N, CA, C and O atoms as a Tripos MOL2 file, in Angstrom:
@<TRIPOS>MOLECULE
protein
  300   299    75     0     0
PROTEIN
NO_CHARGES

@<TRIPOS>ATOM
      1 N           0.8150   -1.1980    0.0000 N.3       1 MET1
      2 CA          0.0000    0.0000    0.0000 C.3       1 MET1
      3 C           0.8630    1.2690    0.0000 C.2       1 MET1
      4 O           0.4840    2.2890   -0.5750 O.2       1 MET1
      5 N           2.0290    1.1880    0.6540 N.am      2 ASN2
      6 CA          2.9040    2.3640    0.6920 C.3       2 ASN2
      7 C           3.4380    2.7130   -0.6900 C.2       2 ASN2
      8 O           3.6250    3.8890   -1.0010 O.2       2 ASN2
      9 N           3.6840    1.7060   -1.5200 N.am      3 SER3
     10 CA          4.1650    2.0040   -2.8710 C.3       3 SER3
     11 C           3.0850    2.7000   -3.6910 C.2       3 SER3
     12 O           3.3860    3.5540   -4.5250 O.2       3 SER3
     13 N           1.8360    2.3370   -3.4550 N.am      4 VAL4
     14 CA          0.7300    3.0040   -4.1460 C.3       4 VAL4
     15 C           0.6480    4.4590   -3.7020 C.2       4 VAL4
     16 O           0.4260    5.3480   -4.5240 O.2       4 VAL4
     17 N           0.8240    4.7020   -2.4200 N.am      5 ARG5
     18 CA          0.7910    6.0740   -1.9100 C.3       5 ARG5
     19 C           1.9120    6.9090   -2.5100 C.2       5 ARG5
     20 O           1.7010    8.0650   -2.8780 O.2       5 ARG5
     21 N           3.1160    6.3210   -2.6120 N.am      6 LYS6
     22 CA          4.2300    7.0700   -3.1920 C.3       6 LYS6
     23 C           3.9720    7.3690   -4.6650 C.2       6 LYS6
     24 O           4.2640    8.4680   -5.1360 O.2       6 LYS6
     25 N           3.4340    6.4110   -5.3830 N.am      7 TYR7
     26 CA          3.1160    6.6170   -6.7920 C.3       7 TYR7
     27 C           2.0650    7.7150   -6.9520 C.2       7 TYR7
     28 O           2.2020    8.5940   -7.8040 O.2       7 TYR7
     29 N           1.0290    7.6620   -6.1400 N.am      8 LEU8
     30 CA         -0.0080    8.6860   -6.2100 C.3       8 LEU8
     31 C           0.5080   10.0420   -5.7320 C.2       8 LEU8
     32 O           0.0200   11.0780   -6.1840 O.2       8 LEU8
     33 N           1.4800   10.0530   -4.8310 N.am      9 GLY9
     34 CA          2.0910   11.3050   -4.4090 C.3       9 GLY9
     35 C           2.8120   11.9920   -5.5530 C.2       9 GLY9
     36 O           2.7430   13.2130   -5.6920 O.2       9 GLY9
     37 N           3.5040   11.2110   -6.3730 N.am     10 VAL10
     38 CA          4.1690   11.7810   -7.5410 C.3      10 VAL10
     39 C           3.1310   12.3230   -8.5130 C.2      10 VAL10
     40 O           3.3300   13.3810   -9.1100 O.2      10 VAL10
     41 N           2.0230   11.6050   -8.6740 N.am     11 ILE11
     42 CA          0.9430   12.0840   -9.5500 C.3      11 ILE11
     43 C           0.3740   13.3910   -9.0240 C.2      11 ILE11
     44 O           0.0940   14.2940   -9.8120 O.2      11 ILE11
     45 N           0.1920   13.5190   -7.7070 N.am     12 TRP12
     46 CA         -0.3280   14.7670   -7.1250 C.3      12 TRP12
     47 C           0.6440   15.9200   -7.3670 C.2      12 TRP12
     48 O           0.2190   17.0400   -7.6510 O.2      12 TRP12
     49 N           1.9490   15.6500   -7.2560 N.am     13 ILE13
     50 CA          2.9380   16.7080   -7.4870 C.3      13 ILE13
     51 C           2.8950   17.1620   -8.9420 C.2      13 ILE13
     52 O           2.9020   18.3610   -9.2220 O.2      13 ILE13
     53 N           2.8500   16.2120   -9.8620 N.am     14 VAL14
     54 CA          2.7720   16.5640  -11.2850 C.3      14 VAL14
     55 C           1.4720   17.3090  -11.5740 C.2      14 VAL14
     56 O           1.4650   18.2730  -12.3380 O.2      14 VAL14
     57 N           0.3810   16.8690  -10.9700 N.am     15 LEU15
     58 CA         -0.9030   17.5450  -11.1470 C.3      15 LEU15
     59 C          -0.8490   18.9700  -10.6040 C.2      15 LEU15
     60 O          -1.4290   19.8760  -11.2020 O.2      15 LEU15
     61 N          -0.1650   19.1820   -9.4840 N.am     16 GLY16
     62 CA         -0.0150   20.5210   -8.9310 C.3      16 GLY16
     63 C           0.7710   21.4360   -9.8490 C.2      16 GLY16
     64 O           0.4100   22.5990  -10.0250 O.2      16 GLY16
     65 N           1.8490   20.9200  -10.4380 N.am     17 LEU17
     66 CA          2.6360   21.7250  -11.3720 C.3      17 LEU17
     67 C           1.8370   22.0400  -12.6300 C.2      17 LEU17
     68 O           1.8790   23.1640  -13.1320 O.2      17 LEU17
     69 N           1.1120   21.0500  -13.1370 N.am     18 PHE18
     70 CA          0.2810   21.2790  -14.3210 C.3      18 PHE18
     71 C          -0.8340   22.2710  -14.0190 C.2      18 PHE18
     72 O          -1.1290   23.1310  -14.8480 O.2      18 PHE18
     73 N          -1.4570   22.1690  -12.8540 N.am     19 ALA19
     74 CA         -2.5270   23.0970  -12.4880 C.3      19 ALA19
     75 C          -2.0000   24.5240  -12.3790 C.2      19 ALA19
     76 O          -2.6790   25.4670  -12.7860 O.2      19 ALA19
     77 N          -0.8040   24.6910  -11.8380 N.am     20 GLY20
     78 CA         -0.2070   26.0210  -11.7520 C.3      20 GLY20
     79 C           0.0860   26.6020  -13.1180 C.2      20 GLY20
     80 O          -0.2010   27.7710  -13.3760 O.2      20 GLY20
     81 N           0.6520   25.7970  -13.9910 N.am     21 TYR21
     82 CA          0.9480   26.2530  -15.3470 C.3      21 TYR21
     83 C          -0.3320   26.6210  -16.0910 C.2      21 TYR21
     84 O          -0.4110   27.6770  -16.7180 O.2      21 TYR21
     85 N          -1.3350   25.7440  -16.0190 N.am     22 PHE22
     86 CA         -2.6050   25.9920  -16.6980 C.3      22 PHE22
     87 C          -3.3120   27.2120  -16.1250 C.2      22 PHE22
     88 O          -3.8710   28.0210  -16.8670 O.2      22 PHE22
     89 N          -3.2860   27.3390  -14.8180 N.am     23 SER23
     90 CA         -3.9710   28.4520  -14.1630 C.3      23 SER23
     91 C          -3.3640   29.7970  -14.5580 C.2      23 SER23
     92 O          -4.0830   30.7790  -14.7450 O.2      23 SER23
     93 N          -2.0600   29.8320  -14.6820 N.am     24 ILE24
     94 CA         -1.3980   31.0890  -15.0340 C.3      24 ILE24
     95 C          -1.5310   31.3940  -16.5140 C.2      24 ILE24
     96 O          -1.9100   32.5040  -16.8870 O.2      24 ILE24
     97 N          -1.2220   30.4190  -17.3620 N.am     25 THR25
     98 CA         -1.1480   30.6960  -18.7970 C.3      25 THR25
     99 C          -2.4920   30.7010  -19.5000 C.2      25 THR25
    100 O          -2.6770   31.4590  -20.4520 O.2      25 THR25
    101 N          -3.4330   29.8830  -19.0650 N.am     26 SER26
    102 CA         -4.6970   29.7660  -19.7900 C.3      26 SER26
    103 C          -5.8550   30.5200  -19.1560 C.2      26 SER26
    104 O          -6.8290   30.8450  -19.8350 O.2      26 SER26
    105 N          -5.7600   30.7970  -17.8740 N.am     27 VAL27
    106 CA         -6.8930   31.4420  -17.2060 C.3      27 VAL27
    107 C          -6.5160   32.8220  -16.6710 C.2      27 VAL27
    108 O          -7.1610   33.8120  -17.0140 O.2      27 VAL27
    109 N          -5.4970   32.8970  -15.8470 N.am     28 GLY28
    110 CA         -5.1860   34.1420  -15.1490 C.3      28 GLY28
    111 C          -4.6810   35.2640  -16.0310 C.2      28 GLY28
    112 O          -5.2620   36.3490  -16.0430 O.2      28 GLY28
    113 N          -3.6090   35.0220  -16.7680 N.am     29 LEU29
    114 CA         -3.0360   36.0870  -17.5970 C.3      29 LEU29
    115 C          -3.9440   36.5400  -18.7350 C.2      29 LEU29
    116 O          -4.0340   37.7460  -18.9650 O.2      29 LEU29
    117 N          -4.6270   35.6450  -19.4670 N.am     30 PRO30
    118 CA         -5.5330   36.1490  -20.5110 C.3      30 PRO30
    119 C          -6.6650   37.0170  -19.9520 C.2      30 PRO30
    120 O          -7.0380   38.0180  -20.5620 O.2      30 PRO30
    121 N          -7.2040   36.6410  -18.8110 N.am     31 LYS31
    122 CA         -8.2640   37.4660  -18.2060 C.3      31 LYS31
    123 C          -7.7030   38.8100  -17.7370 C.2      31 LYS31
    124 O          -8.3470   39.8480  -17.8890 O.2      31 LYS31
    125 N          -6.5090   38.7780  -17.1710 N.am     32 PHE32
    126 CA         -5.8900   40.0240  -16.7190 C.3      32 PHE32
    127 C          -5.5910   40.9410  -17.8980 C.2      32 PHE32
    128 O          -5.8030   42.1500  -17.8140 O.2      32 PHE32
    129 N          -5.1000   40.3730  -18.9930 N.am     33 GLN33
    130 CA         -4.7860   41.1810  -20.1690 C.3      33 GLN33
    131 C          -6.0410   41.7310  -20.8330 C.2      33 GLN33
    132 O          -6.0280   42.8560  -21.3330 O.2      33 GLN33
    133 N          -7.1240   40.9610  -20.8490 N.am     34 SER34
    134 CA         -8.3630   41.5030  -21.4050 C.3      34 SER34
    135 C          -8.9300   42.5790  -20.4800 C.2      34 SER34
    136 O          -9.6500   43.4700  -20.9280 O.2      34 SER34
    137 N          -8.6040   42.4940  -19.1940 N.am     35 GLY35
    138 CA         -9.0030   43.5410  -18.2710 C.3      35 GLY35
    139 C          -8.2580   44.8310  -18.5240 C.2      35 GLY35
    140 O          -8.8090   45.9180  -18.3450 O.2      35 GLY35
    141 N          -7.0220   44.7210  -18.9360 N.am     36 LEU36
    142 CA         -6.2510   45.9180  -19.2840 C.3      36 LEU36
    143 C          -6.8080   46.5920  -20.5250 C.2      36 LEU36
    144 O          -6.6330   47.7950  -20.7160 O.2      36 LEU36
    145 N          -7.4860   45.8080  -21.3810 N.am     37 ALA37
    146 CA         -8.0730   46.3680  -22.6040 C.3      37 ALA37
    147 C          -9.3950   47.0770  -22.3300 C.2      37 ALA37
    148 O          -9.9390   47.7210  -23.2270 O.2      37 ALA37
    149 N          -9.9220   46.9740  -21.1160 N.am     38 GLY38
    150 CA        -11.1160   47.7350  -20.7960 C.3      38 GLY38
    151 C         -12.2170   46.9900  -20.0700 C.2      38 GLY38
    152 O         -13.1340   47.6250  -19.5500 O.2      38 GLY38
    153 N         -12.1620   45.6800  -20.0140 N.am     39 ASN39
    154 CA        -13.2010   44.9060  -19.3430 C.3      39 ASN39
    155 C         -12.7790   44.6840  -17.8870 C.2      39 ASN39
    156 O         -11.9750   43.7980  -17.5970 O.2      39 ASN39
    157 N         -13.3260   45.4960  -16.9740 N.am     40 THR40
    158 CA        -12.8600   45.4600  -15.5870 C.3      40 THR40
    159 C         -13.2520   44.1810  -14.8590 C.2      40 THR40
    160 O         -12.5420   43.7580  -13.9470 O.2      40 THR40
    161 N         -14.3540   43.5590  -15.2350 N.am     41 SER41
    162 CA        -14.7360   42.3200  -14.5500 C.3      41 SER41
    163 C         -13.7420   41.2030  -14.8610 C.2      41 SER41
    164 O         -13.4810   40.3530  -14.0090 O.2      41 SER41
    165 N         -13.1870   41.1990  -16.0710 N.am     42 ASP42
    166 CA        -12.1560   40.2220  -16.3940 C.3      42 ASP42
    167 C         -10.8760   40.4900  -15.6060 C.2      42 ASP42
    168 O         -10.1890   39.5560  -15.1940 O.2      42 ASP42
    169 N         -10.5620   41.7530  -15.4000 N.am     43 MET43
    170 CA         -9.3660   42.0860  -14.6450 C.3      43 MET43
    171 C          -9.4910   41.6310  -13.1960 C.2      43 MET43
    172 O          -8.5310   41.1160  -12.6220 O.2      43 MET43
    173 N         -10.6510   41.8130  -12.6120 N.am     44 VAL44
    174 CA        -10.8690   41.3830  -11.2340 C.3      44 VAL44
    175 C         -10.7330   39.8710  -11.1250 C.2      44 VAL44
    176 O         -10.0910   39.3770  -10.1980 O.2      44 VAL44
    177 N         -11.3280   39.1250  -12.0600 N.am     45 PHE45
    178 CA        -11.2060   37.6660  -12.0480 C.3      45 PHE45
    179 C          -9.7610   37.2340  -12.2600 C.2      45 PHE45
    180 O          -9.3020   36.2880  -11.6210 O.2      45 PHE45
    181 N          -9.0410   37.9080  -13.1410 N.am     46 GLY46
    182 CA         -7.6380   37.5830  -13.3770 C.3      46 GLY46
    183 C          -6.7850   37.8020  -12.1490 C.2      46 GLY46
    184 O          -5.9230   36.9810  -11.8340 O.2      46 GLY46
    185 N          -7.0170   38.9030  -11.4510 N.am     47 ILE47
    186 CA         -6.2650   39.1870  -10.2270 C.3      47 ILE47
    187 C          -6.5740   38.1520   -9.1580 C.2      47 ILE47
    188 O          -5.6660   37.6590   -8.4880 O.2      47 ILE47
    189 N          -7.8440   37.8200   -8.9930 N.am     48 ILE48
    190 CA         -8.2270   36.8070   -8.0020 C.3      48 ILE48
    191 C          -7.6020   35.4650   -8.3460 C.2      48 ILE48
    192 O          -7.1090   34.7620   -7.4650 O.2      48 ILE48
    193 N          -7.6210   35.1140   -9.6070 N.am     49 MET49
    194 CA         -7.0650   33.8310  -10.0340 C.3      49 MET49
    195 C          -5.5630   33.7830   -9.8240 C.2      49 MET49
    196 O          -5.0410   32.7840   -9.3280 O.2      49 MET49
    197 N          -4.8540   34.8510  -10.1950 N.am     50 LEU50
    198 CA         -3.3940   34.8470  -10.1060 C.3      50 LEU50
    199 C          -2.8760   34.9910   -8.6820 C.2      50 LEU50
    200 O          -1.9090   34.3260   -8.3080 O.2      50 LEU50
    201 N          -3.4990   35.8420   -7.8870 N.am     51 ILE51
    202 CA         -2.9410   36.1670   -6.5760 C.3      51 ILE51
    203 C          -3.5000   35.2970   -5.4580 C.2      51 ILE51
    204 O          -2.7900   34.9980   -4.4980 O.2      51 ILE51
    205 N          -4.7620   34.8850   -5.5670 N.am     52 ILE52
    206 CA         -5.3920   34.1580   -4.4660 C.3      52 ILE52
    207 C          -5.5380   32.6710   -4.7520 C.2      52 ILE52
    208 O          -5.0510   31.8440   -3.9810 O.2      52 ILE52
    209 N          -6.1980   32.3220   -5.8400 N.am     53 LEU53
    210 CA         -6.5480   30.9220   -6.0670 C.3      53 LEU53
    211 C          -5.3800   30.0490   -6.5110 C.2      53 LEU53
    212 O          -5.2520   28.9170   -6.0450 O.2      53 LEU53
    213 N          -4.5360   30.5440   -7.3930 N.am     54 THR54
    214 CA         -3.4340   29.7190   -7.8940 C.3      54 THR54
    215 C          -2.4850   29.2670   -6.7810 C.2      54 THR54
    216 O          -2.1620   28.0810   -6.7260 O.2      54 THR54
    217 N          -2.0250   30.1490   -5.8960 N.am     55 PRO55
    218 CA         -1.1460   29.6660   -4.8250 C.3      55 PRO55
    219 C          -1.8290   28.6640   -3.8840 C.2      55 PRO55
    220 O          -1.1820   27.7370   -3.3960 O.2      55 PRO55
    221 N          -3.1130   28.8410   -3.6290 N.am     56 ILE56
    222 CA         -3.8220   27.9110   -2.7510 C.3      56 ILE56
    223 C          -3.9210   26.5380   -3.4020 C.2      56 ILE56
    224 O          -3.6400   25.5250   -2.7620 O.2      56 ILE56
    225 N          -4.3170   26.5020   -4.6670 N.am     57 ILE57
    226 CA         -4.4900   25.2280   -5.3740 C.3      57 ILE57
    227 C          -3.1600   24.5110   -5.5200 C.2      57 ILE57
    228 O          -3.0520   23.3280   -5.1960 O.2      57 ILE57
    229 N          -2.1520   25.2130   -6.0030 N.am     58 VAL58
    230 CA         -0.8460   24.5940   -6.2340 C.3      58 VAL58
    231 C          -0.2070   24.1770   -4.9090 C.2      58 VAL58
    232 O           0.3570   23.0880   -4.8030 O.2      58 VAL58
    233 N          -0.2970   25.0290   -3.9220 N.am     59 GLY59
    234 CA          0.2820   24.6940   -2.6150 C.3      59 GLY59
    235 C          -0.3480   23.4750   -1.9870 C.2      59 GLY59
    236 O           0.3530   22.6420   -1.4130 O.2      59 GLY59
    237 N          -1.6580   23.3530   -2.0850 N.am     60 ALA60
    238 CA         -2.3340   22.1950   -1.5030 C.3      60 ALA60
    239 C          -1.9550   20.9100   -2.2330 C.2      60 ALA60
    240 O          -1.6810   19.8970   -1.5890 O.2      60 ALA60
    241 N          -1.9340   20.9340   -3.5490 N.am     61 LEU61
    242 CA         -1.5820   19.7320   -4.3070 C.3      61 LEU61
    243 C          -0.1320   19.3260   -4.0740 C.2      61 LEU61
    244 O           0.1540   18.1420   -3.8970 O.2      61 LEU61
    245 N           0.7770   20.2780   -4.0710 N.am     62 LEU62
    246 CA          2.1810   19.9550   -3.8480 C.3      62 LEU62
    247 C           2.4330   19.4500   -2.4320 C.2      62 LEU62
    248 O           3.2180   18.5220   -2.2380 O.2      62 LEU62
    249 N           1.7790   20.0470   -1.4480 N.am     63 THR63
    250 CA          1.9370   19.6060   -0.0650 C.3      63 THR63
    251 C           1.4110   18.1900    0.1260 C.2      63 THR63
    252 O           2.0680   17.3630    0.7580 O.2      63 THR63
    253 N           0.2430   17.9090   -0.4090 N.am     64 PHE64
    254 CA         -0.3280   16.5700   -0.3060 C.3      64 PHE64
    255 C           0.5700   15.5520   -0.9950 C.2      64 PHE64
    256 O           0.7950   14.4670   -0.4580 O.2      64 PHE64
    257 N           1.0810   15.8810   -2.1640 N.am     65 GLY65
    258 CA          1.9810   14.9790   -2.8660 C.3      65 GLY65
    259 C           3.2760   14.7600   -2.1060 C.2      65 GLY65
    260 O           3.7700   13.6340   -2.0370 O.2      65 GLY65
    261 N           3.8290   15.8160   -1.5370 N.am     66 TYR66
    262 CA          5.0600   15.6920   -0.7600 C.3      66 TYR66
    263 C           4.8570   14.7770    0.4460 C.2      66 TYR66
    264 O           5.6890   13.9130    0.7230 O.2      66 TYR66
    265 N           3.7640   14.9660    1.1500 N.am     67 TYR67
    266 CA          3.4890   14.1210    2.3060 C.3      67 TYR67
    267 C           3.2800   12.6620    1.9050 C.2      67 TYR67
    268 O           3.6670   11.7530    2.6390 O.2      67 TYR67
    269 N           2.6740   12.4390    0.7520 N.am     68 ALA68
    270 CA          2.4760   11.0620    0.2980 C.3      68 ALA68
    271 C           3.8040   10.4150   -0.0940 C.2      68 ALA68
    272 O           4.0070    9.2280    0.1600 O.2      68 ALA68
    273 N           4.7000   11.1700   -0.7010 N.am     69 VAL69
    274 CA          5.9870   10.6130   -1.1220 C.3      69 VAL69
    275 C           6.8960   10.3460    0.0780 C.2      69 VAL69
    276 O           7.6450    9.3690    0.0770 O.2      69 VAL69
    277 N           6.8400   11.1930    1.0920 N.am     70 THR70
    278 CA          7.7300   11.0440    2.2610 C.3      70 THR70
    279 C           7.1350   10.1890    3.3650 C.2      70 THR70
    280 O           7.6420   10.2060    4.4860 O.2      70 THR70
    281 N           6.0930    9.4540    3.0880 N.am     71 ASP71
    282 CA          5.4800    8.5070    4.0420 C.3      71 ASP71
    283 C           4.9230    9.1740    5.3080 C.2      71 ASP71
    284 O           4.9590    8.5770    6.3840 O.2      71 ASP71
    285 N           4.4200   10.3810    5.1900 N.am     72 GLU72
    286 CA          3.7500   11.0190    6.3220 C.3      72 GLU72
    287 C           2.4260   10.3260    6.6460 C.2      72 GLU72
    288 O           1.9300   10.4250    7.7680 O.2      72 GLU72
    289 N           1.8640    9.6340    5.6790 N.am     73 TYR73
    290 CA          0.5950    8.9390    5.8770 C.3      73 TYR73
    291 C           0.8070    7.4790    6.2400 C.2      73 TYR73
    292 O          -0.1100    6.6710    6.1010 O.2      73 TYR73
    293 N           1.9970    7.1290    6.7000 N.am     74 ASP74
    294 CA          2.2990    5.7440    7.0480 C.3      74 ASP74
    295 C           1.4760    5.3150    8.2620 C.2      74 ASP74
    296 O           1.3170    6.0620    9.2270 O.2      74 ASP74
    297 N           0.9690    4.1110    8.1830 N.am     75 GLN75
    298 CA          0.1250    3.6110    9.2880 C.3      75 GLN75
    299 C           0.8780    2.6550   10.1600 C.2      75 GLN75
    300 O           0.3260    2.1400   11.1320 O.2      75 GLN75
@<TRIPOS>BOND
     1     1     2 1
     2     2     3 1
     3     3     4 2
     4     3     5 am
     5     5     6 1
     6     6     7 1
     7     7     8 2
     8     7     9 am
     9     9    10 1
    10    10    11 1
    11    11    12 2
    12    11    13 am
    13    13    14 1
    14    14    15 1
    15    15    16 2
    16    15    17 am
    17    17    18 1
    18    18    19 1
    19    19    20 2
    20    19    21 am
    21    21    22 1
    22    22    23 1
    23    23    24 2
    24    23    25 am
    25    25    26 1
    26    26    27 1
    27    27    28 2
    28    27    29 am
    29    29    30 1
    30    30    31 1
    31    31    32 2
    32    31    33 am
    33    33    34 1
    34    34    35 1
    35    35    36 2
    36    35    37 am
    37    37    38 1
    38    38    39 1
    39    39    40 2
    40    39    41 am
    41    41    42 1
    42    42    43 1
    43    43    44 2
    44    43    45 am
    45    45    46 1
    46    46    47 1
    47    47    48 2
    48    47    49 am
    49    49    50 1
    50    50    51 1
    51    51    52 2
    52    51    53 am
    53    53    54 1
    54    54    55 1
    55    55    56 2
    56    55    57 am
    57    57    58 1
    58    58    59 1
    59    59    60 2
    60    59    61 am
    61    61    62 1
    62    62    63 1
    63    63    64 2
    64    63    65 am
    65    65    66 1
    66    66    67 1
    67    67    68 2
    68    67    69 am
    69    69    70 1
    70    70    71 1
    71    71    72 2
    72    71    73 am
    73    73    74 1
    74    74    75 1
    75    75    76 2
    76    75    77 am
    77    77    78 1
    78    78    79 1
    79    79    80 2
    80    79    81 am
    81    81    82 1
    82    82    83 1
    83    83    84 2
    84    83    85 am
    85    85    86 1
    86    86    87 1
    87    87    88 2
    88    87    89 am
    89    89    90 1
    90    90    91 1
    91    91    92 2
    92    91    93 am
    93    93    94 1
    94    94    95 1
    95    95    96 2
    96    95    97 am
    97    97    98 1
    98    98    99 1
    99    99   100 2
   100    99   101 am
   101   101   102 1
   102   102   103 1
   103   103   104 2
   104   103   105 am
   105   105   106 1
   106   106   107 1
   107   107   108 2
   108   107   109 am
   109   109   110 1
   110   110   111 1
   111   111   112 2
   112   111   113 am
   113   113   114 1
   114   114   115 1
   115   115   116 2
   116   115   117 am
   117   117   118 1
   118   118   119 1
   119   119   120 2
   120   119   121 am
   121   121   122 1
   122   122   123 1
   123   123   124 2
   124   123   125 am
   125   125   126 1
   126   126   127 1
   127   127   128 2
   128   127   129 am
   129   129   130 1
   130   130   131 1
   131   131   132 2
   132   131   133 am
   133   133   134 1
   134   134   135 1
   135   135   136 2
   136   135   137 am
   137   137   138 1
   138   138   139 1
   139   139   140 2
   140   139   141 am
   141   141   142 1
   142   142   143 1
   143   143   144 2
   144   143   145 am
   145   145   146 1
   146   146   147 1
   147   147   148 2
   148   147   149 am
   149   149   150 1
   150   150   151 1
   151   151   152 2
   152   151   153 am
   153   153   154 1
   154   154   155 1
   155   155   156 2
   156   155   157 am
   157   157   158 1
   158   158   159 1
   159   159   160 2
   160   159   161 am
   161   161   162 1
   162   162   163 1
   163   163   164 2
   164   163   165 am
   165   165   166 1
   166   166   167 1
   167   167   168 2
   168   167   169 am
   169   169   170 1
   170   170   171 1
   171   171   172 2
   172   171   173 am
   173   173   174 1
   174   174   175 1
   175   175   176 2
   176   175   177 am
   177   177   178 1
   178   178   179 1
   179   179   180 2
   180   179   181 am
   181   181   182 1
   182   182   183 1
   183   183   184 2
   184   183   185 am
   185   185   186 1
   186   186   187 1
   187   187   188 2
   188   187   189 am
   189   189   190 1
   190   190   191 1
   191   191   192 2
   192   191   193 am
   193   193   194 1
   194   194   195 1
   195   195   196 2
   196   195   197 am
   197   197   198 1
   198   198   199 1
   199   199   200 2
   200   199   201 am
   201   201   202 1
   202   202   203 1
   203   203   204 2
   204   203   205 am
   205   205   206 1
   206   206   207 1
   207   207   208 2
   208   207   209 am
   209   209   210 1
   210   210   211 1
   211   211   212 2
   212   211   213 am
   213   213   214 1
   214   214   215 1
   215   215   216 2
   216   215   217 am
   217   217   218 1
   218   218   219 1
   219   219   220 2
   220   219   221 am
   221   221   222 1
   222   222   223 1
   223   223   224 2
   224   223   225 am
   225   225   226 1
   226   226   227 1
   227   227   228 2
   228   227   229 am
   229   229   230 1
   230   230   231 1
   231   231   232 2
   232   231   233 am
   233   233   234 1
   234   234   235 1
   235   235   236 2
   236   235   237 am
   237   237   238 1
   238   238   239 1
   239   239   240 2
   240   239   241 am
   241   241   242 1
   242   242   243 1
   243   243   244 2
   244   243   245 am
   245   245   246 1
   246   246   247 1
   247   247   248 2
   248   247   249 am
   249   249   250 1
   250   250   251 1
   251   251   252 2
   252   251   253 am
   253   253   254 1
   254   254   255 1
   255   255   256 2
   256   255   257 am
   257   257   258 1
   258   258   259 1
   259   259   260 2
   260   259   261 am
   261   261   262 1
   262   262   263 1
   263   263   264 2
   264   263   265 am
   265   265   266 1
   266   266   267 1
   267   267   268 2
   268   267   269 am
   269   269   270 1
   270   270   271 1
   271   271   272 2
   272   271   273 am
   273   273   274 1
   274   274   275 1
   275   275   276 2
   276   275   277 am
   277   277   278 1
   278   278   279 1
   279   279   280 2
   280   279   281 am
   281   281   282 1
   282   282   283 1
   283   283   284 2
   284   283   285 am
   285   285   286 1
   286   286   287 1
   287   287   288 2
   288   287   289 am
   289   289   290 1
   290   290   291 1
   291   291   292 2
   292   291   293 am
   293   293   294 1
   294   294   295 1
   295   295   296 2
   296   295   297 am
   297   297   298 1
   298   298   299 1
   299   299   300 2
@<TRIPOS>SUBSTRUCTURE
     1 MET1         2 RESIDUE 1 A MET
     2 ASN2         6 RESIDUE 1 A ASN
     3 SER3        10 RESIDUE 1 A SER
     4 VAL4        14 RESIDUE 1 A VAL
     5 ARG5        18 RESIDUE 1 A ARG
     6 LYS6        22 RESIDUE 1 A LYS
     7 TYR7        26 RESIDUE 1 A TYR
     8 LEU8        30 RESIDUE 1 A LEU
     9 GLY9        34 RESIDUE 1 A GLY
    10 VAL10       38 RESIDUE 1 A VAL
    11 ILE11       42 RESIDUE 1 A ILE
    12 TRP12       46 RESIDUE 1 A TRP
    13 ILE13       50 RESIDUE 1 A ILE
    14 VAL14       54 RESIDUE 1 A VAL
    15 LEU15       58 RESIDUE 1 A LEU
    16 GLY16       62 RESIDUE 1 A GLY
    17 LEU17       66 RESIDUE 1 A LEU
    18 PHE18       70 RESIDUE 1 A PHE
    19 ALA19       74 RESIDUE 1 A ALA
    20 GLY20       78 RESIDUE 1 A GLY
    21 TYR21       82 RESIDUE 1 A TYR
    22 PHE22       86 RESIDUE 1 A PHE
    23 SER23       90 RESIDUE 1 A SER
    24 ILE24       94 RESIDUE 1 A ILE
    25 THR25       98 RESIDUE 1 A THR
    26 SER26      102 RESIDUE 1 A SER
    27 VAL27      106 RESIDUE 1 A VAL
    28 GLY28      110 RESIDUE 1 A GLY
    29 LEU29      114 RESIDUE 1 A LEU
    30 PRO30      118 RESIDUE 1 A PRO
    31 LYS31      122 RESIDUE 1 A LYS
    32 PHE32      126 RESIDUE 1 A PHE
    33 GLN33      130 RESIDUE 1 A GLN
    34 SER34      134 RESIDUE 1 A SER
    35 GLY35      138 RESIDUE 1 A GLY
    36 LEU36      142 RESIDUE 1 A LEU
    37 ALA37      146 RESIDUE 1 A ALA
    38 GLY38      150 RESIDUE 1 A GLY
    39 ASN39      154 RESIDUE 1 A ASN
    40 THR40      158 RESIDUE 1 A THR
    41 SER41      162 RESIDUE 1 A SER
    42 ASP42      166 RESIDUE 1 A ASP
    43 MET43      170 RESIDUE 1 A MET
    44 VAL44      174 RESIDUE 1 A VAL
    45 PHE45      178 RESIDUE 1 A PHE
    46 GLY46      182 RESIDUE 1 A GLY
    47 ILE47      186 RESIDUE 1 A ILE
    48 ILE48      190 RESIDUE 1 A ILE
    49 MET49      194 RESIDUE 1 A MET
    50 LEU50      198 RESIDUE 1 A LEU
    51 ILE51      202 RESIDUE 1 A ILE
    52 ILE52      206 RESIDUE 1 A ILE
    53 LEU53      210 RESIDUE 1 A LEU
    54 THR54      214 RESIDUE 1 A THR
    55 PRO55      218 RESIDUE 1 A PRO
    56 ILE56      222 RESIDUE 1 A ILE
    57 ILE57      226 RESIDUE 1 A ILE
    58 VAL58      230 RESIDUE 1 A VAL
    59 GLY59      234 RESIDUE 1 A GLY
    60 ALA60      238 RESIDUE 1 A ALA
    61 LEU61      242 RESIDUE 1 A LEU
    62 LEU62      246 RESIDUE 1 A LEU
    63 THR63      250 RESIDUE 1 A THR
    64 PHE64      254 RESIDUE 1 A PHE
    65 GLY65      258 RESIDUE 1 A GLY
    66 TYR66      262 RESIDUE 1 A TYR
    67 TYR67      266 RESIDUE 1 A TYR
    68 ALA68      270 RESIDUE 1 A ALA
    69 VAL69      274 RESIDUE 1 A VAL
    70 THR70      278 RESIDUE 1 A THR
    71 ASP71      282 RESIDUE 1 A ASP
    72 GLU72      286 RESIDUE 1 A GLU
    73 TYR73      290 RESIDUE 1 A TYR
    74 ASP74      294 RESIDUE 1 A ASP
    75 GLN75      298 RESIDUE 1 A GLN
């Protein structure tokens, strides 16, 4: 069971990195840039996505993956 946890921990870490990349490049920056062009509601969503949500999502996934890889969940 511990090997499964370590394998899934690596998957969580990769998922966290992918979520951070996707969140910044596909969601946050395009909304922020369209907000600079005049749509203020897009700018607000872009700021919230880049400054608040992305660090929370990436941090949680990376932390969970790290704990799974280092056997913090060992029984």
